[in-house]
C-alpha positions as CSV (number, residue, x, y, z in Angstrom):
1,M,69.6,-54.7,12.4
2,N,66.8,-57.2,13.3
3,I,63.8,-56.7,11.1
4,L,61.5,-56.9,14.1
5,L,62.9,-53.7,15.5
6,F,61.3,-51.8,12.7
7,F,57.9,-52.6,14.1
8,V,58.8,-50.4,17.0
9,I,60.9,-47.9,15.2
10,I,58.3,-47.0,12.6
11,P,55.5,-46.1,15.1
12,I,58.1,-44.1,17.1
13,L,59.1,-42.2,13.9
14,M,55.4,-41.6,13.2
15,I,54.9,-40.1,16.6
16,F,57.9,-37.8,16.1
17,F,56.8,-36.6,12.7
18,L,53.2,-36.1,13.8
19,W,54.5,-34.0,16.7
20,I,56.3,-31.6,14.4
21,S,53.6,-31.7,11.7
22,K,51.9,-28.3,10.9
23,N,48.7,-29.1,9.1
24,R,46.1,-31.8,8.4
25,N,47.6,-32.8,5.0
26,Q,50.9,-33.5,6.6
27,I,49.2,-35.5,9.4
28,R,47.4,-37.6,6.8
29,G,50.6,-38.1,4.8
30,I,52.5,-39.3,7.8
31,M,49.8,-41.8,8.8
32,V,49.4,-43.2,5.3
33,A,53.2,-43.5,4.9
34,G,53.7,-45.1,8.3
35,S,50.8,-47.5,8.2
36,S,51.7,-48.5,4.6
37,L,55.3,-49.2,5.7
38,L,54.0,-51.4,8.6
39,L,51.8,-53.3,6.2
40,I,54.6,-53.9,3.7
41,L,56.9,-54.8,6.6
42,A,54.5,-57.4,7.8
43,G,54.3,-58.9,4.3
44,I,58.1,-59.1,4.1
45,L,58.4,-60.7,7.5
46,T,55.8,-63.3,6.6
47,Y,57.7,-64.1,3.4
48,L,61.0,-64.3,5.2
49,Y,59.5,-66.4,8.0
50,L,58.0,-69.0,5.6
51,T,61.2,-69.1,3.5
52,Q,63.3,-69.8,6.6
53,R,60.9,-72.5,7.8
54,A,60.9,-74.1,4.3
55,A,64.7,-74.1,4.4
56,G,64.5,-76.4,7.4
57,D,64.9,-74.0,10.4
58,T,63.0,-75.7,13.2
59,A,63.8,-73.2,16.0
60,E,60.9,-72.4,18.2
61,M,61.4,-68.6,17.6
62,L,63.0,-67.0,14.5
63,F,64.8,-63.7,14.1
64,R,66.1,-63.9,17.7
65,S,68.1,-61.1,19.2
66,D,68.7,-59.7,22.7
67,Y,69.3,-56.1,23.8
68,S,70.0,-55.7,27.5
69,W,68.5,-52.6,29.0
70,Y,68.2,-53.3,32.8
71,S,71.0,-55.8,33.6
72,S,70.5,-55.8,37.4
73,L,67.1,-57.5,37.0
74,N,68.2,-59.4,33.8
75,I,65.6,-57.5,31.8
76,K,66.2,-57.5,28.1
77,L,64.5,-56.5,24.9
78,S,64.4,-60.1,23.7
79,L,63.0,-60.3,20.2
80,G,61.6,-63.3,18.4
81,V,58.6,-64.5,16.4
82,D,56.8,-67.7,15.6
83,G,53.8,-68.4,13.4
84,I,51.4,-67.1,16.0
85,S,53.3,-63.8,16.4
86,V,53.6,-63.3,12.6
87,A,49.8,-63.8,12.2
88,M,49.2,-61.2,14.9
89,L,51.6,-58.8,13.3
90,I,49.8,-59.2,9.9
91,L,46.4,-58.5,11.7
92,S,47.8,-55.5,13.5
93,S,49.3,-53.9,10.4
94,I,46.0,-54.3,8.5
95,I,44.0,-52.8,11.3
96,V,46.3,-49.8,11.6
97,F,46.3,-49.2,7.8
98,T,42.5,-49.4,7.5
99,G,41.9,-47.5,10.7
100,T,43.9,-44.6,9.2
101,F,41.5,-44.3,6.3
102,A,38.5,-44.9,8.5
103,S,39.6,-41.7,10.4
104,W,40.3,-39.7,7.3
105,Q,37.6,-37.2,7.9
106,L,38.4,-36.6,11.6
107,E,38.6,-32.9,12.4
108,N,38.7,-32.7,16.2
109,Q,42.3,-32.4,17.4
110,T,43.5,-34.6,14.5
111,K,47.2,-34.5,15.4
112,E,46.6,-35.4,19.1
113,F,44.3,-38.2,18.1
114,F,46.8,-39.8,15.8
115,L,49.7,-39.3,18.3
116,W,47.8,-41.4,20.8
117,F,46.7,-43.9,18.1
118,C,50.3,-44.4,17.1
119,L,51.4,-44.9,20.8
120,L,48.6,-47.6,21.1
121,S,50.0,-49.2,17.9
122,L,53.5,-49.1,19.3
123,G,52.4,-51.1,22.4
124,V,50.6,-53.7,20.3
125,F,53.4,-54.3,17.9
126,G,56.0,-54.4,20.7
127,F,54.0,-56.9,22.6
128,F,53.9,-59.4,19.8
129,I,57.6,-59.3,18.9
130,T,59.1,-59.6,22.4
131,I,59.6,-62.8,24.4
132,D,60.8,-61.2,27.6
133,L,58.1,-61.2,30.3
134,F,58.8,-57.8,31.7
135,T,59.3,-56.1,28.3
136,M,56.1,-57.8,27.1
137,F,54.3,-56.3,30.1
138,M,55.8,-52.9,29.4
139,F,54.4,-52.9,25.9
140,Y,51.1,-54.3,27.2
141,E,50.8,-51.2,29.4
142,I,51.8,-48.8,26.6
143,A,48.9,-50.3,24.6
144,L,46.4,-49.8,27.4
145,I,47.2,-46.3,28.7
146,P,46.2,-44.3,25.5
147,M,42.7,-45.9,25.5
148,Y,41.6,-43.6,28.4
149,L,42.2,-40.4,26.4
150,L,41.2,-41.8,23.0
151,I,37.8,-42.7,24.4
152,G,37.5,-39.9,27.0
153,V,38.3,-37.1,24.6
154,W,37.3,-38.4,21.1
155,G,34.6,-40.8,22.1
156,S,30.8,-40.4,22.1
157,G,27.9,-41.1,24.5
158,K,28.9,-41.8,28.1
159,K,32.6,-41.5,27.1
160,E,34.0,-40.4,30.5
161,Y,32.2,-43.3,32.3
162,A,33.3,-45.8,29.6
163,A,36.9,-44.6,29.6
164,M,37.2,-44.7,33.4
165,K,35.5,-48.1,33.7
166,L,37.9,-49.6,31.1
167,T,40.9,-48.1,32.7
168,L,40.1,-49.2,36.2
169,M,39.3,-52.7,35.2
170,L,42.2,-53.2,32.9
171,M,44.7,-51.5,35.3
172,G,43.4,-53.7,38.1
173,A,44.0,-56.8,36.0
174,S,47.5,-55.4,35.2
175,A,48.3,-55.2,38.9
176,I,47.4,-58.9,39.2
177,L,49.3,-59.7,36.1
178,I,52.6,-58.0,37.1
179,A,52.4,-59.9,40.5
180,G,52.0,-63.1,38.5
181,I,54.9,-62.4,36.2
182,L,57.2,-61.5,39.0
183,G,56.1,-64.7,40.8
184,I,56.9,-66.8,37.7
185,Y,60.4,-65.2,37.5
186,F,61.4,-65.7,41.2
187,A,59.7,-69.1,41.6
188,S,61.5,-70.4,38.5
189,G,64.9,-69.4,39.7
190,A,65.6,-68.2,36.2
191,T,68.5,-65.9,35.3
192,S,66.4,-64.0,32.8
193,M,62.8,-63.2,32.1
194,N,63.0,-64.9,28.6
195,I,59.9,-67.0,28.1
196,L,61.8,-69.7,26.2
197,E,64.5,-70.1,28.9
198,I,61.9,-70.3,31.7
199,A,59.9,-72.9,29.8
200,K,63.0,-74.9,29.0
201,A,64.1,-75.0,32.6
202,G,60.7,-76.1,33.8
203,N,61.6,-75.3,37.4
204,I,58.4,-73.6,38.6
205,P,57.2,-75.6,41.6
206,H,53.8,-77.1,41.5
207,D,52.5,-75.1,44.5
208,A,53.8,-71.9,42.9
209,Q,52.0,-72.7,39.6
210,L,48.7,-73.1,41.4
211,I,49.1,-69.6,42.7
212,F,50.5,-67.8,39.7
213,F,48.6,-69.5,36.9
214,P,45.2,-68.0,38.0
215,M,46.8,-64.6,38.4
216,T,48.4,-64.5,35.0
217,F,45.4,-66.1,33.2
218,L,43.0,-63.7,34.9
219,G,45.3,-60.8,34.3
220,F,45.4,-61.4,30.5
221,G,41.9,-62.9,30.5
222,V,40.2,-59.7,31.5
223,L,41.5,-58.1,28.3
224,G,40.2,-61.1,26.4
225,A,36.7,-60.4,27.9
226,L,36.7,-63.3,30.3
227,F,33.3,-63.6,32.1
228,P,32.5,-62.0,34.5
229,F,35.2,-59.4,34.0
230,H,34.0,-58.5,30.5
231,T,31.7,-55.6,31.3
232,W,34.3,-52.9,30.4
233,S,34.3,-54.1,26.8
234,P,30.8,-53.2,25.6
235,D,30.9,-49.8,27.2
236,G,34.4,-49.1,25.8
237,H,33.4,-50.2,22.3
238,A,30.2,-48.2,22.3
239,S,31.9,-44.9,23.3
240,A,35.2,-45.3,21.4
241,P,35.8,-43.4,18.0
242,T,35.8,-45.6,14.9
243,A,39.5,-46.2,14.5
244,V,39.9,-46.9,18.2
245,S,37.0,-49.4,18.2
246,M,38.7,-51.1,15.2
247,L,42.1,-51.4,17.0
248,H,40.5,-52.1,20.4
249,A,38.4,-55.0,19.3
250,G,40.5,-56.0,16.3
251,V,43.9,-56.2,18.0
252,L,44.0,-55.1,21.6
253,M,41.6,-57.8,22.9
254,K,43.9,-60.4,21.2
255,L,46.7,-59.5,23.6
256,G,44.6,-61.3,26.2
257,G,44.3,-64.6,24.4
258,Y,47.9,-64.4,23.2
259,G,49.2,-63.8,26.7
260,C,47.0,-66.5,28.3
261,F,48.4,-69.1,25.8
262,R,52.0,-67.9,25.6
263,V,52.6,-67.1,29.3
264,A,50.1,-68.6,31.6
265,M,49.6,-72.0,30.0
266,Y,53.0,-72.5,28.4
267,L,55.0,-71.7,31.5
268,M,52.7,-73.4,34.1
269,P,51.4,-76.5,32.4
270,Q,50.7,-78.5,35.6
271,A,48.4,-75.8,36.9
272,A,46.8,-75.4,33.5
273,N,45.8,-79.0,33.5
274,E,44.5,-78.9,37.1
275,L,42.7,-75.6,37.0
276,G,41.9,-75.2,33.4
277,W,38.4,-76.6,33.8
278,I,37.4,-73.6,35.9
279,F,38.3,-71.2,33.2
280,L,36.8,-73.4,30.6
281,I,33.4,-73.1,32.3
282,L,33.9,-69.3,32.5
283,T,34.8,-69.0,28.8
284,S,31.8,-71.1,27.8
285,I,29.6,-68.7,29.7
286,S,31.3,-65.9,27.8
287,V,30.5,-67.5,24.5
288,I,26.8,-68.1,25.2
289,Y,26.2,-65.0,27.4
290,G,27.8,-62.7,24.8
291,A,25.7,-64.1,22.0
292,F,22.4,-63.9,24.0
293,S,23.2,-60.3,25.1
294,A,23.7,-59.3,21.5
295,I,20.2,-60.4,20.6
296,V,18.5,-58.0,23.0
297,Q,20.6,-54.9,22.1
298,T,19.3,-52.2,19.8
299,D,22.5,-50.1,19.4
300,L,24.7,-51.2,16.5
301,K,27.9,-50.8,18.5
302,Y,26.6,-52.7,21.5
303,I,25.5,-55.6,19.3
304,N,29.0,-55.9,17.9
305,A,30.5,-55.4,21.3
306,Y,28.6,-58.3,22.8
307,S,29.3,-60.3,19.7
308,S,33.0,-59.7,20.4
309,V,32.6,-60.9,23.9
310,S,31.2,-64.2,22.5
311,H,33.9,-64.6,19.8
312,C,36.8,-63.7,22.1
313,G,35.4,-66.2,24.5
314,L,35.8,-68.8,21.8
315,V,39.5,-68.0,21.7
316,L,40.1,-68.7,25.4
317,F,37.7,-71.7,25.2
318,A,39.8,-73.2,22.4
319,I,43.3,-72.7,24.0
320,L,42.0,-74.4,27.2
321,M,41.2,-77.5,25.1
322,M,45.0,-78.0,25.0
323,N,45.3,-79.7,21.7
324,Q,46.9,-78.6,18.4
325,T,43.8,-78.4,16.3
326,A,41.8,-76.3,18.8
327,A,44.8,-74.1,19.6
328,T,45.3,-73.5,15.9
329,G,41.7,-72.6,15.6
330,A,42.0,-70.1,18.5
331,V,44.7,-68.2,16.6
332,I,42.8,-68.3,13.3
333,Q,39.7,-67.0,15.3
334,M,41.8,-64.1,16.6
335,L,42.7,-63.3,13.1
336,S,39.2,-63.7,11.8
337,H,37.5,-61.9,14.6
338,G,40.0,-59.0,14.4
339,L,39.2,-58.5,10.7
340,M,35.5,-58.9,11.0
341,T,35.0,-56.7,14.0
342,A,37.2,-54.0,12.5
343,L,35.1,-54.0,9.4
344,F,31.9,-53.9,11.5
345,F,33.1,-50.9,13.6
346,A,34.4,-49.1,10.5
347,L,31.0,-49.5,8.8
348,I,29.0,-48.6,12.0
349,G,31.1,-45.4,12.3
350,M,30.4,-44.5,8.6
351,I,26.7,-45.2,9.0
352,Y,26.5,-43.2,12.3
353,G,28.4,-40.3,10.7
354,R,25.6,-40.0,8.1
355,T,22.4,-41.0,10.1
356,H,23.5,-39.7,13.5
357,T,21.9,-42.8,15.1
358,R,23.0,-46.3,15.9
359,D,19.6,-47.5,17.0
360,I,18.4,-50.2,14.7
361,R,14.7,-49.2,15.4
362,E,15.4,-45.9,13.7
363,L,17.2,-47.4,10.7
364,S,15.5,-49.0,7.7
365,G,16.0,-49.3,3.9
366,L,19.7,-48.4,4.0
367,M,20.4,-50.7,1.1
368,K,18.5,-48.2,-1.2
369,I,20.3,-45.2,0.2
370,M,23.9,-46.4,0.7
371,P,24.3,-49.7,-1.2
372,F,28.1,-50.0,-0.9
373,L,28.1,-49.6,2.9
374,S,25.1,-51.9,3.2
375,V,26.5,-54.7,1.0
376,C,29.8,-54.5,3.0
377,Y,27.8,-54.8,6.3
378,V,25.9,-57.8,4.9
379,I,29.3,-59.4,4.0
380,A,30.6,-58.7,7.5
381,G,27.5,-60.2,9.0
382,L,27.7,-63.4,6.9
383,A,31.3,-63.8,7.9
384,N,30.4,-63.3,11.6
385,L,27.8,-66.0,11.6
386,G,30.3,-68.5,10.0
387,L,29.2,-68.7,6.4
388,P,31.5,-71.0,4.3
389,G,33.9,-69.0,2.2
390,F,34.6,-66.5,4.9
391,S,37.2,-66.6,7.7
392,G,34.7,-67.1,10.4
393,F,33.7,-70.6,9.1
394,V,37.4,-71.7,9.0
395,A,38.1,-70.5,12.5
396,E,35.0,-71.9,14.2
397,M,35.1,-75.2,12.5
398,T,38.7,-75.7,13.5
399,I,37.9,-74.8,17.1
400,F,34.9,-77.1,17.4
401,V,36.6,-80.1,15.6
402,G,39.6,-79.7,17.9
403,S,37.4,-79.4,21.0
404,F,35.4,-82.5,20.1
405,Q,38.6,-84.5,19.9
406,H,38.3,-84.9,23.7
407,T,36.5,-88.2,24.5
408,D,35.4,-87.4,28.0
409,I,31.8,-86.3,28.8
410,F,32.8,-82.9,30.3
411,H,34.6,-81.6,27.2
412,R,32.1,-82.9,24.7
413,V,29.1,-81.5,26.6
414,I,30.7,-78.1,27.0
415,T,31.7,-78.1,23.3
416,I,28.1,-78.9,22.3
417,I,26.9,-76.0,24.5
418,A,29.4,-73.6,22.9
419,T,28.4,-74.6,19.4
420,T,24.9,-73.2,20.1
421,S,26.4,-69.8,19.8
422,I,26.5,-70.2,16.0
423,V,22.7,-70.4,15.9
424,I,22.3,-67.5,18.3
425,T,24.7,-65.4,16.2
426,A,22.7,-66.1,13.1
427,V,19.6,-64.9,14.8
428,Y,20.9,-61.5,15.8
429,I,22.9,-60.9,12.6
430,L,20.0,-61.7,10.2
431,R,17.5,-59.8,12.4
432,L,19.8,-56.7,12.3
433,I,20.3,-56.9,8.6
434,G,16.7,-57.4,7.8
435,R,15.5,-54.6,10.0
436,S,18.1,-52.0,9.2
437,F,19.1,-52.5,5.6
438,Y,15.9,-53.8,3.9
439,G,12.3,-52.6,3.7
440,E,11.1,-49.0,3.2
441,V,12.9,-45.9,4.3
442,K,11.1,-44.7,7.4
443,N,13.0,-41.4,7.9
444,P,12.7,-39.1,4.8
445,E,15.8,-37.2,5.9
446,H,17.8,-40.4,5.3
447,L,17.0,-40.1,1.5
448,K,19.4,-37.2,1.4
449,L,22.3,-39.2,2.6
450,T,25.3,-40.2,0.4
451,D,27.2,-43.5,0.1
452,A,30.8,-44.2,1.0
453,T,33.6,-41.9,0.0
454,W,36.9,-43.2,-1.6
455,D,38.7,-43.4,1.8
456,E,35.9,-45.3,3.4
457,R,35.7,-47.7,0.4
458,L,39.4,-48.4,0.6
459,S,39.2,-49.3,4.3
460,A,36.3,-51.6,3.8
461,I,37.6,-53.3,0.7
462,V,41.0,-54.1,2.2
463,L,39.3,-55.8,5.2
464,I,36.8,-57.7,3.0
465,I,39.7,-59.0,0.8
466,A,41.5,-60.2,3.9
467,I,38.4,-61.9,5.3
468,V,37.6,-63.7,2.0
469,A,41.3,-64.6,1.4
470,L,41.5,-66.3,4.8
471,G,38.2,-68.1,4.2
472,I,39.1,-69.4,0.7
473,A,42.8,-70.1,1.2
474,P,43.4,-70.8,4.9
475,L,45.9,-73.7,4.5
476,W,49.1,-71.8,4.5
477,M,48.1,-69.8,7.5
478,N,46.8,-73.0,9.3
479,N,50.1,-74.7,8.7
480,M,52.2,-71.7,9.8
481,I,50.2,-71.4,13.0
482,G,49.8,-75.2,13.6
483,D,53.6,-75.7,13.6
484,S,54.0,-72.9,16.2
485,V,51.3,-74.0,18.6
486,L,52.7,-77.5,18.8
487,P,55.6,-76.8,21.2
488,I,53.2,-75.1,23.6
489,V,50.6,-77.9,23.3
490,K,53.4,-80.5,23.9
491,A,54.4,-78.7,27.1
492,L,50.8,-79.0,28.3
493,V,50.8,-82.8,28.0
494,I,51.7,-84.0,31.5
495,K,53.3,-87.4,31.5
């Protein structure tokens, strides 16, 4: 059996055992066992992938297999991964594992919460292992649908409004996306929806590309917080429960950048070259607008949500530069941002659970009260602003070096504009840390608060280790990703 199938089988088994579970301890045991297996499986897959590459296997996708399930439309469960997919599977498994422990104290309808959480995880893992357009879209929808209930039922604040806004905007984008996917299939004259076969044939007419490229890029781009269709993201983040915020910002938004690169740009390179400048301007606005918006926020979740708009904008910005260095940086940015934002939302949830406020004007002196959580938040902040030694520095430097390789005025000017986001990020991160974690404790009730519990410490430590490891030793990941973005980048070079 193909090892990739286990990324689908394990979440399905988790859903089944959760359904028949009787008490909270069984639910916890199922989640720990399942998320640990997924994390171990991701490690094994990474080792096997690197071993196979080292042995000289140069195939674009490894661990290929096809399972026909709708032959009349040539729809198959086509499995395969490259370095980009493996990196995303590593990220997803880490977020699911740490999200489990971040939700350890959840008491409200625990079984139902984790059932939907596992269904969301199933969609995410399935999306990254398949290379069939329709099956990829199916897993994409499986990942989106649970978000409405997870936010609407277990969220906080204006949760019904946030859940409905998120669902309407993402489902609207999905309608555009499925039209684009079907357009690609019929215009290419392909005998299957396999991405590799469609790309190899290269039969999509130029006029068709000009129609379906904007549709697919926009369809995926909305999930990647593309300006001006990003407004669902801050409200969704602010209202979502902790583990859902972690998975939402840490992994779900990465489906957008991954889909734009793997589907829209790879399959329609002529249109990407002709129309890419339009989306490059929009992504540049996302980068700067998100950073400036974060400065004026006073809610911890909204600050991180707008920061995510800025950092996810960098992902789309980098892939539109259409060279190997920038594209590699985009994938590393997806990894880095996923880990950092998961850590941020986990810590915000832990702080909110104690102080019952996320308003930075009501928080001060937290370093004296809860030093572990405060130090972890400072580490996350330093990684977010791109301090050397953390993953954020590696990702952003790779993106900006790759972007500046273009010699024309347009690309260089827009790159310089995008780099100003680093300064803006430093402003709101340092302001937040100084205001909330240092100084005197203003609220005497906060002096009674306790620091992190063992489950919270485990979740935070795992994420910090991953952030530091990627920042200190990025070369193996850079090489694995760089080799895999090369075929896509080559396809974008129009002779």
